[in-house]
C-alpha positions in Angstrom: 0.2 0.2 0.0 1.0 3.4 -0.7 0.0 7.2 -0.9 0.2 8.5 -4.2 0.0 12.2 -5.2 0.5 14.1 -8.4 0.8 17.6 -8.3 0.2 19.1 -12.2 1.8 21.4 -13.6 4.8 20.8 -10.6 4.9 16.9 -11.3 4.3 15.1 -14.1 4.0 11.9 -12.8 2.7 10.2 -9.7 5.4 10.3 -6.5 5.0 7.4 -4.7 5.3 7.2 -0.4 5.0 3.6 0.8 3.4 3.4 4.2 5.9 1.4 5.9 8.0 4.7 5.0 5.9 6.8 7.0 6.2 7.2 10.7 3.1 9.5 11.4 -0.5 10.4 9.9 -1.8 13.9 10.9 -5.2 15.5 9.7 -5.3 18.6 10.7 -6.8 22.1 10.1 -4.9 24.9 7.9 -5.1 28.6 7.0 -3.3 28.8 3.9 -2.6 32.2 4.7 -1.6 32.1 8.4 0.2 28.8 8.3 2.0 29.4 4.5 1.6 32.8 3.7 -0.7 31.6 0.8 -1.3 28.7 -1.8 0.9 26.5 -4.3 4.0 25.0 -3.1 5.5 26.4 -0.1 8.1 24.9 3.1 7.8 25.4 6.4 9.7 24.5 9.2 6.7 22.9 11.1 4.7 21.4 8.1 8.2 20.9 6.0 7.1 21.0 2.3 3.5 21.7 1.7 1.3 21.6 -1.1 -1.8 24.2 -0.1 -4.8 24.4 -2.5 -8.4 24.7 -2.6 -9.0 23.1 0.8 -8.7 23.7 4.6 -8.1 20.2 5.7 -4.5 18.5 5.4 -2.8 15.3 5.8 0.6 15.6 7.3 2.9 12.9 6.6 6.6 12.3 8.4 9.0 10.3 6.8 11.0 7.5 9.3 14.3 7.4 7.6 15.0 11.3 6.9 12.2 12.8 9.3 11.1 14.7 6.3 7.5 16.2 6.8 5.2 16.6 3.7 1.9 18.6 3.8 -1.1 18.0 1.6 -4.3 19.5 1.5 -7.3 17.3 1.0 -10.5 17.7 -0.6 -12.5 14.9 1.3 -11.5 14.6 4.8 -13.8 11.8 5.4 -12.6 9.8 2.7 -9.3 10.0 3.8 -10.3 9.3 7.4 -12.5 6.2 6.5 -9.2 4.8 4.1 -7.1 5.6 7.0 -9.6 3.4 9.4 -10.2 0.8 6.9 -6.5 -0.3 6.4 -5.8 0.0 9.9 -3.4 2.4 9.7 -2.9 4.6 12.7 -3.2 8.5 12.7 -3.9 11.6 14.7 -6.3 14.5 14.3 
């Protein structure tokens, strides 16, 4: 199982992170202006590399080996939560 994402036009191919490479998953509310100073591809010391689009919900993935953080906004929070619960992937809200 893996987390796949594609950010057109930034990435032309899917990027893939296998769940066994992730140490921590967190779902939270964001404010694009105050948390990231806008939308698009952003970097934050707190949230790592972030891809912020038209949503106030985000998923934060922390990688095991590098402790690198990746934040991506999500449109359907309920669907992501269902997927994580159905596949017994631990997460925090």
